[in-house]
MDTraj code that builds the backbone (N, CA, C; nanometers):
import mdtraj as md
import numpy as np

residues = "MET PRO LYS ALA ALA PRO ASP THR SER SER HIS PHE PRO LEU ALA THR ARG ALA VAL GLN SER LEU PRO PRO GLY THR ARG GLY ALA LEU VAL HIS ARG ALA PRO LEU THR PRO GLY HIS PRO ILE THR ALA SER TRP LEU PRO PRO ASP ALA GLN PRO LEU ARG LEU GLY GLN ILE LEU LEU ARG TRP GLU PRO ALA GLU ALA GLY TRP ASN VAL THR ALA ARG LEU GLY LEU ALA ALA THR GLU VAL HIS LEU ALA SER TRP GLU SER ALA LYS ASP ASP TRP PRO ASP LEU VAL ARG PRO THR LEU HIS GLU VAL ARG GLY LEU CYS SER ALA LEU ALA VAL ALA SER SER ALA LEU ILE ARG SER LEU HIS LEU ASP THR PRO".split()
xyz = np.array([
    [-4.3003, 9.4242, 0.8435],
    [-4.3051, 9.3770, 0.9879],
    [-4.4435, 9.2799, 0.9490],
    [-4.4338, 9.1685, 1.0608],
    [-4.4862, 9.0523, 1.0637],
    [-4.6439, 9.0670, 1.1336],
    [-4.7217, 9.0418, 1.1072],
    [-4.8473, 9.0271, 1.1498],
    [-4.8810, 8.9667, 1.2858],
    [-4.9697, 9.0357, 1.3776],
    [-4.9538, 8.9739, 1.5234],
    [-5.0489, 8.8235, 1.5212],
    [-4.9988, 8.7499, 1.6060],
    [-5.0716, 8.6332, 1.5919],
    [-5.2595, 8.6880, 1.6581],
    [-5.3782, 8.6244, 1.5565],
    [-5.5110, 8.6897, 1.6118],
    [-5.4987, 8.6513, 1.7606],
    [-5.6231, 8.6861, 1.8487],
    [-5.6542, 8.7160, 1.9680],
    [-5.7449, 8.5549, 1.9471],
    [-5.7235, 8.4638, 2.0121],
    [-5.7865, 8.3454, 2.0393],
    [-5.8485, 8.3306, 2.1469],
    [-5.8346, 8.4119, 2.2211],
    [-5.9662, 8.4279, 2.3326],
    [-6.0912, 8.5002, 2.3155],
    [-6.1159, 8.5804, 2.2573],
    [-6.2354, 8.6264, 2.2107],
    [-6.3027, 8.5724, 2.0966],
    [-6.4720, 8.5974, 2.1518],
    [-6.5386, 8.5249, 2.0470],
    [-6.6012, 8.6223, 1.9260],
    [-6.6295, 8.6170, 1.8266],
    [-6.6611, 8.6579, 1.6821],
    [-6.7747, 8.6157, 1.6424],
    [-6.8555, 8.6978, 1.5830],
    [-6.9850, 8.6671, 1.4654],
    [-6.8855, 8.5966, 1.3749],
    [-6.9302, 8.4711, 1.3177],
    [-6.8543, 8.4779, 1.2476],
    [-6.8758, 8.5213, 1.1094],
    [-7.0073, 8.5796, 1.0488],
    [-7.0419, 8.6072, 0.9406],
    [-6.9483, 8.7485, 0.9164],
    [-6.8757, 8.8010, 1.0307],
    [-6.7655, 8.9026, 1.0107],
    [-6.6790, 8.9032, 0.9572],
    [-6.6357, 8.7580, 0.9449],
    [-6.4908, 8.7044, 0.9298],
    [-6.4939, 8.5938, 0.7785],
    [-6.6063, 8.5651, 0.7397],
    [-6.6576, 8.5156, 0.6656],
    [-6.5684, 8.5143, 0.5263],
    [-6.5633, 8.6313, 0.4636],
    [-6.5165, 8.6419, 0.3673],
    [-6.4210, 8.6862, 0.3710],
    [-6.3131, 8.6481, 0.4600],
    [-6.1660, 8.6612, 0.4307],
    [-6.1339, 8.5607, 0.4848],
    [-5.9419, 8.5426, 0.4010],
    [-5.9014, 8.4528, 0.4489],
    [-5.8717, 8.4104, 0.5727],
    [-5.8541, 8.2962, 0.6641],
    [-5.8361, 8.2563, 0.7596],
    [-5.7224, 8.3605, 0.8186],
    [-5.7090, 8.4239, 0.9334],
    [-5.5827, 8.4711, 0.9441],
    [-5.4246, 8.3869, 1.0039],
    [-5.3034, 8.4401, 0.9141],
    [-5.1637, 8.3560, 0.9671],
    [-5.1669, 8.3009, 1.0893],
    [-5.1034, 8.1475, 1.1279],
    [-5.1181, 8.1519, 1.2735],
    [-5.2335, 8.1234, 1.3415],
    [-5.3195, 8.0477, 1.2190],
    [-5.4697, 7.9714, 1.3042],
    [-5.4652, 7.8411, 1.2604],
    [-5.5173, 7.7676, 1.3046],
    [-5.5615, 7.6150, 1.2350],
    [-5.7513, 7.6890, 1.2022],
    [-5.8048, 7.7304, 1.2259],
    [-5.9630, 7.7850, 1.1676],
    [-5.9934, 7.8286, 1.2956],
    [-6.1279, 7.8204, 1.2958],
    [-6.2436, 7.9115, 1.3890],
    [-6.3163, 7.7971, 1.4922],
    [-6.3316, 7.7784, 1.5781],
    [-6.3712, 7.7128, 1.6650],
    [-6.5071, 7.7803, 1.6865],
    [-6.6185, 7.6789, 1.6324],
    [-6.7271, 7.7124, 1.6848],
    [-6.8000, 7.7198, 1.8069],
    [-6.8426, 7.8117, 1.8571],
    [-6.9107, 7.8077, 2.0125],
    [-7.0574, 7.8049, 2.0354],
    [-7.1239, 7.9003, 1.9875],
    [-7.2579, 7.8875, 1.9525],
    [-7.3088, 7.8784, 1.8017],
    [-7.4151, 7.7833, 1.7730],
    [-7.4477, 7.8052, 1.6256],
    [-7.6127, 7.7919, 1.6453],
    [-7.7167, 7.9129, 1.6717],
    [-7.8427, 7.8960, 1.6712],
    [-7.8831, 7.8885, 1.5613],
    [-7.9927, 7.8328, 1.5504],
    [-8.0378, 7.7763, 1.4295],
    [-8.1015, 7.8888, 1.3380],
    [-8.1589, 8.0036, 1.4050],
    [-8.2021, 8.1435, 1.3118],
    [-8.0896, 8.2102, 1.2936],
    [-8.0745, 8.2720, 1.1531],
    [-8.0005, 8.3464, 1.1030],
    [-7.9909, 8.4686, 1.1845],
    [-8.1200, 8.5358, 1.2300],
    [-8.0955, 8.6582, 1.3305],
    [-7.9747, 8.6295, 1.4517],
    [-7.9722, 8.5243, 1.4651],
    [-7.8610, 8.5091, 1.6004],
    [-7.7218, 8.5018, 1.5309],
    [-7.6038, 8.5390, 1.5599],
    [-7.5123, 8.5075, 1.4784],
    [-7.4907, 8.3421, 1.5649],
    [-7.3504, 8.2796, 1.4406],
    [-7.2896, 8.1957, 1.4632],
    [-7.1565, 8.2646, 1.5730],
    [-7.1094, 8.2532, 1.6831],
    [-7.0069, 8.2807, 1.7083],
    [-6.8873, 8.2101, 1.7097],
    [-6.7777, 8.2347, 1.6834],
    [-6.6519, 8.1414, 1.7133],
    [-6.5525, 8.2167, 1.7803],
    [-6.3995, 8.1622, 1.7872],
    [-6.2767, 8.2351, 1.8325],
    [-6.1862, 8.1377, 1.7227],
    [-6.0679, 8.2477, 1.7093],
    [-5.9677, 8.1538, 1.6229],
    [-5.8868, 8.0342, 1.7261],
    [-5.8839, 7.9291, 1.6433],
    [-5.7728, 7.8065, 1.7203],
    [-5.6457, 7.8310, 1.6878],
    [-5.5167, 7.8343, 1.7223],
    [-5.4094, 7.8207, 1.7167],
    [-5.3586, 7.6874, 1.6559],
    [-5.2639, 7.7146, 1.5879],
    [-5.2134, 7.5666, 1.4977],
    [-5.1472, 7.4770, 1.6150],
    [-5.1179, 7.4812, 1.7390],
    [-5.0445, 7.4283, 1.8577],
    [-5.1690, 7.3821, 1.9520],
    [-5.2575, 7.3963, 1.9145],
    [-5.3743, 7.3529, 1.9951],
    [-5.4242, 7.2217, 2.0467],
    [-5.4836, 7.2005, 2.1511],
    [-5.4632, 7.0585, 2.1914],
    [-5.6051, 7.0305, 2.0674],
    [-5.6054, 6.8678, 2.0307],
    [-5.7059, 6.8217, 1.9580],
    [-5.8360, 6.8743, 2.0041],
    [-5.9501, 6.8753, 1.9395],
    [-6.0753, 6.8803, 1.9419],
    [-6.1744, 6.7924, 2.0775],
    [-6.2214, 6.8751, 2.1471],
    [-6.3072, 6.7779, 2.2339],
    [-6.4172, 6.7246, 2.1647],
    [-6.4873, 6.6406, 2.2354],
    [-6.6378, 6.5703, 2.2176],
    [-6.6964, 6.6571, 2.1549],
    [-6.7898, 6.7327, 2.0701],
    [-6.8813, 6.7537, 1.9855],
    [-6.8089, 6.8838, 1.9528],
    [-6.6825, 6.9498, 1.9868],
    [-6.6107, 7.0840, 1.9110],
    [-6.6482, 7.0393, 1.7657],
    [-6.6475, 7.1683, 1.6960],
    [-6.6736, 7.1982, 1.5754],
    [-6.5347, 7.2960, 1.4878],
    [-6.4771, 7.2555, 1.3904],
    [-6.3529, 7.3834, 1.3562],
    [-6.3931, 7.3981, 1.2051],
    [-6.3872, 7.5163, 1.2120],
    [-6.4146, 7.5354, 1.0695],
    [-6.3173, 7.5792, 0.9789],
    [-6.2568, 7.5323, 0.8742],
    [-6.1819, 7.5936, 0.7801],
    [-6.2106, 7.6366, 0.6728],
    [-6.1675, 7.7389, 0.5778],
    [-6.2265, 7.8101, 0.4833],
    [-6.0880, 7.8639, 0.3991],
    [-6.1282, 7.8658, 0.2819],
    [-6.0297, 7.9111, 0.1930],
    [-6.0529, 7.9686, 0.0332],
    [-6.0220, 8.0638, -0.0273],
    [-6.0915, 8.1097, -0.1207],
    [-6.0725, 8.0160, -0.2656],
    [-6.1927, 8.0086, -0.3056],
    [-6.2222, 7.9172, -0.4364],
    [-6.2366, 8.0382, -0.5620],
    [-6.2747, 7.9305, -0.6485],
    [-6.2765, 8.0249, -0.7803],
    [-6.4228, 8.0924, -0.8017],
    [-6.5030, 8.0529, -0.7347],
    [-6.6564, 8.0781, -0.7146],
    [-6.6545, 8.0995, -0.5835],
    [-6.5979, 8.1697, -0.4886],
    [-6.6531, 8.1542, -0.3083],
    [-6.6242, 8.1064, -0.2586],
    [-6.6342, 8.0181, -0.1634],
    [-6.5080, 7.9686, -0.0470],
    [-6.5397, 7.7843, -0.0502],
    [-6.4255, 7.7547, -0.0365],
    [-6.4462, 7.6048, -0.0231],
    [-6.4432, 7.6135, 0.1733],
    [-6.5317, 7.5093, 0.2213],
    [-6.5625, 7.5566, 0.3633],
    [-6.5374, 7.3919, 0.4192],
    [-6.4618, 7.3621, 0.4987],
    [-6.4909, 7.2501, 0.5666],
    [-6.4802, 7.2388, 0.7240],
    [-6.5633, 7.1265, 0.7897],
    [-6.5974, 7.0954, 0.9343],
    [-6.5323, 7.0249, 0.9375],
    [-6.4613, 7.0185, 1.1043],
    [-6.4169, 6.8961, 1.1669],
    [-6.4868, 6.8859, 1.2976],
    [-6.5129, 6.7858, 1.2998],
    [-6.5577, 6.7378, 1.4543],
    [-6.4639, 6.6895, 1.5474],
    [-6.4746, 6.7022, 1.6470],
    [-6.4386, 6.6175, 1.7633],
    [-6.5000, 6.5247, 1.8607],
    [-6.4394, 6.3902, 1.8147],
    [-6.4925, 6.2958, 1.9117],
    [-6.3950, 6.2309, 2.0069],
    [-6.4489, 6.1355, 2.0852],
    [-6.4258, 6.0963, 2.2068],
    [-6.2573, 6.0925, 2.2309],
    [-6.2203, 6.0564, 2.0933],
    [-6.0794, 5.9810, 2.0692],
    [-6.0249, 6.0273, 1.9583],
    [-6.0356, 6.1348, 1.9121],
    [-6.0042, 6.1540, 1.7323],
    [-6.1285, 6.2512, 1.6820],
    [-6.0553, 6.3458, 1.5620],
    [-6.1333, 6.4028, 1.5053],
    [-6.1465, 6.3552, 1.3627],
    [-6.2975, 6.3736, 1.3453],
    [-6.3094, 6.3658, 1.1806],
    [-6.3708, 6.4404, 1.0989],
    [-6.3773, 6.4376, 0.9771],
    [-6.4490, 6.5310, 0.8388],
    [-6.5710, 6.5243, 0.8753],
    [-6.6479, 6.6535, 0.9028],
    [-6.7817, 6.6008, 0.9253],
    [-6.8409, 6.6878, 0.7793],
    [-6.8188, 6.7663, 0.7453],
    [-6.8502, 6.7981, 0.6216],
    [-6.7630, 6.9084, 0.5301],
    [-6.7958, 6.9443, 0.3873],
    [-6.7452, 7.0142, 0.2949],
    [-6.8580, 7.1203, 0.2210],
    [-6.8192, 7.2327, 0.2000],
    [-6.9364, 7.3029, 0.1086],
    [-6.8106, 7.3676, -0.0073],
    [-6.8407, 7.3065, -0.1094],
    [-6.7362, 7.3312, -0.2135],
    [-6.7996, 7.5140, -0.2980],
    [-6.7194, 7.5639, -0.3348],
    [-6.7932, 7.6999, -0.3822],
    [-6.8687, 7.7499, -0.3099],
    [-6.8972, 7.7924, -0.2140],
    [-6.9799, 7.8285, -0.1353],
    [-6.9680, 8.0219, -0.1471],
    [-7.0988, 8.1239, -0.1615],
    [-7.0847, 8.2149, -0.1856],
    [-7.0397, 8.2799, -0.0300],
    [-7.0387, 8.4182, -0.0447],
    [-6.9778, 8.4765, 0.0728],
    [-7.1051, 8.4740, 0.1962],
    [-7.2168, 8.4487, 0.1413],
    [-7.3002, 8.4041, 0.2652],
    [-7.3344, 8.2836, 0.3392],
    [-7.1680, 8.1940, 0.2827],
    [-7.1433, 8.0818, 0.3569],
    [-7.1739, 7.9786, 0.5037],
    [-7.1884, 8.1009, 0.6120],
    [-7.2531, 8.0876, 0.7355],
    [-7.3574, 8.0514, 0.7437],
    [-7.4739, 8.0987, 0.6799],
    [-7.6107, 8.0753, 0.6445],
    [-7.6373, 7.9312, 0.5804],
    [-7.4950, 7.8939, 0.5218],
    [-7.5626, 7.8007, 0.4605],
    [-7.5190, 7.6397, 0.5371],
    [-7.3921, 7.6574, 0.6104],
    [-7.3493, 7.5724, 0.7202],
    [-7.4215, 7.5630, 0.8452],
    [-7.5109, 7.6661, 0.8603],
    [-7.5640, 7.6632, 1.0067],
    [-7.6789, 7.5680, 1.0437],
    [-7.7376, 7.5245, 0.9761],
    [-7.8106, 7.3745, 0.9749],
    [-7.7310, 7.2541, 1.0189],
    [-7.6515, 7.2549, 0.9514],
    [-7.5576, 7.1392, 0.9914],
    [-7.4898, 7.1724, 1.1477],
    [-7.4294, 7.2641, 1.1550],
    [-7.3495, 7.3231, 1.2854],
    [-7.4639, 7.2968, 1.4265],
    [-7.5614, 7.3540, 1.3792],
    [-7.7052, 7.3599, 1.4963],
    [-7.7052, 7.2170, 1.5311],
    [-7.7528, 7.1293, 1.4354],
    [-7.7837, 6.9619, 1.4649],
    [-7.6901, 6.9099, 1.5427],
    [-7.5393, 6.9013, 1.4649],
    [-7.4201, 6.8068, 1.5027],
    [-7.4278, 6.8797, 1.6808],
    [-7.4302, 6.9889, 1.6882],
    [-7.4054, 7.0040, 1.8371],
    [-7.5128, 6.9693, 1.9128],
    [-7.6599, 6.9946, 1.8546],
    [-7.7521, 6.9469, 1.9541],
    [-7.7496, 6.8013, 1.9599],
    [-7.6849, 6.7436, 1.8368],
    [-7.6979, 6.5499, 1.8731],
    [-7.5345, 6.5487, 1.9673],
    [-7.4759, 6.6283, 1.9650],
    [-7.3442, 6.5895, 2.0592],
    [-7.4117, 6.6113, 2.2068],
    [-7.4731, 6.7153, 2.2151],
    [-7.5251, 6.7568, 2.3609],
    [-7.5987, 6.6244, 2.4055],
    [-7.7089, 6.5684, 2.3066],
    [-7.8103, 6.4895, 2.3574],
    [-7.7097, 6.3327, 2.3751],
    [-7.6170, 6.2798, 2.3243],
    [-7.5361, 6.2133, 2.3374],
    [-7.4721, 6.2063, 2.4395],
    [-7.3723, 6.3030, 2.5032],
    [-7.3041, 6.3442, 2.6314],
    [-7.4669, 6.3344, 2.7501],
    [-7.5630, 6.3751, 2.7227],
    [-7.6595, 6.3550, 2.8753],
    [-7.7454, 6.1842, 2.8449],
    [-7.7238, 6.1360, 2.7292],
    [-7.7516, 5.9743, 2.7268],
    [-7.6487, 5.9396, 2.7923],
    [-7.5349, 5.9553, 2.7770],
    [-7.4048, 5.8710, 2.8347],
    [-7.4172, 5.9255, 2.9713],
    [-7.4432, 6.0267, 3.0165],
    [-7.4123, 6.0304, 3.1542],
    [-7.5085, 5.9686, 3.2416],
    [-7.6067, 5.9807, 3.1825],
    [-7.7473, 5.8910, 3.2477],
    [-7.7259, 5.7535, 3.2584],
    [-7.6713, 5.6654, 3.1359],
    [-7.6542, 5.5459, 3.1136],
    [-7.5571, 5.5239, 3.2238],
    [-7.4315, 5.5727, 3.2516],
    [-7.3180, 5.5636, 3.3327],
    [-7.3987, 5.5533, 3.4904],
    [-7.4472, 5.6662, 3.5271],
    [-7.5134, 5.7137, 3.6334],
    [-7.6156, 5.5553, 3.6706],
    [-7.6902, 5.5277, 3.5941],
    [-7.8186, 5.4041, 3.6250],
    [-7.7605, 5.2791, 3.6210],
    [-7.6038, 5.2755, 3.5449],
    [-7.5526, 5.1808, 3.5973],
    [-7.4633, 5.1328, 3.7255],
    [-7.4393, 5.2593, 3.7501],
    [-7.3358, 5.3302, 3.8810],
    [-7.2099, 5.2828, 3.8384],
    [-7.1793, 5.3524, 3.7116],
    [-6.9949, 5.3243, 3.6772],
    [-6.9889, 5.4139, 3.7332],
    [-6.9967, 5.4744, 3.7611],
    [-6.9312, 5.6275, 3.8197],
    [-6.9155, 5.6672, 3.9459],
    [-6.8902, 5.5140, 4.0187],
    [-6.8845, 5.5000, 4.1889],
    [-6.7698, 5.3957, 4.1335],
    [-6.7131, 5.3950, 4.2481],
    [-6.5480, 5.3175, 4.2462],
    [-6.5967, 5.1833, 4.2883],
])
top = md.Topology()
chain = top.add_chain()
for i, resn in enumerate(residues, 1):
    res = top.add_residue(resn, chain, resSeq=i)
    for name in ("N", "CA", "C"):
        top.add_atom(name, md.element.get_by_symbol(name[0]), res)
traj = md.Trajectory(xyz[None], top)
């Protein structure tokens, strides 16, 4: 009997799924929250393979078993494309703590860029017809 597609609407703590292979029928895990402190979980949800491209600032994680641990990759959504953000080869089972600083910093930089862009557009009156 084929497995049901994973629930793509519910958020989960990444650490609870990080030592299992990606479920079939997913493109990866979309990061929703990446707090800096390990006491607060990174939250994510499964992204189906037919999902729209990542929006500006969204981060997608994929991982696969390696000889020693997990090979983890991150992709970042930009205004018009997705780019490779980072790779962690042969990461140990606690890899969410390894990637946490990168996720936190990139999400913060993207938020700051969005605010600065909005301020610039408003200051130049580009938001009015």
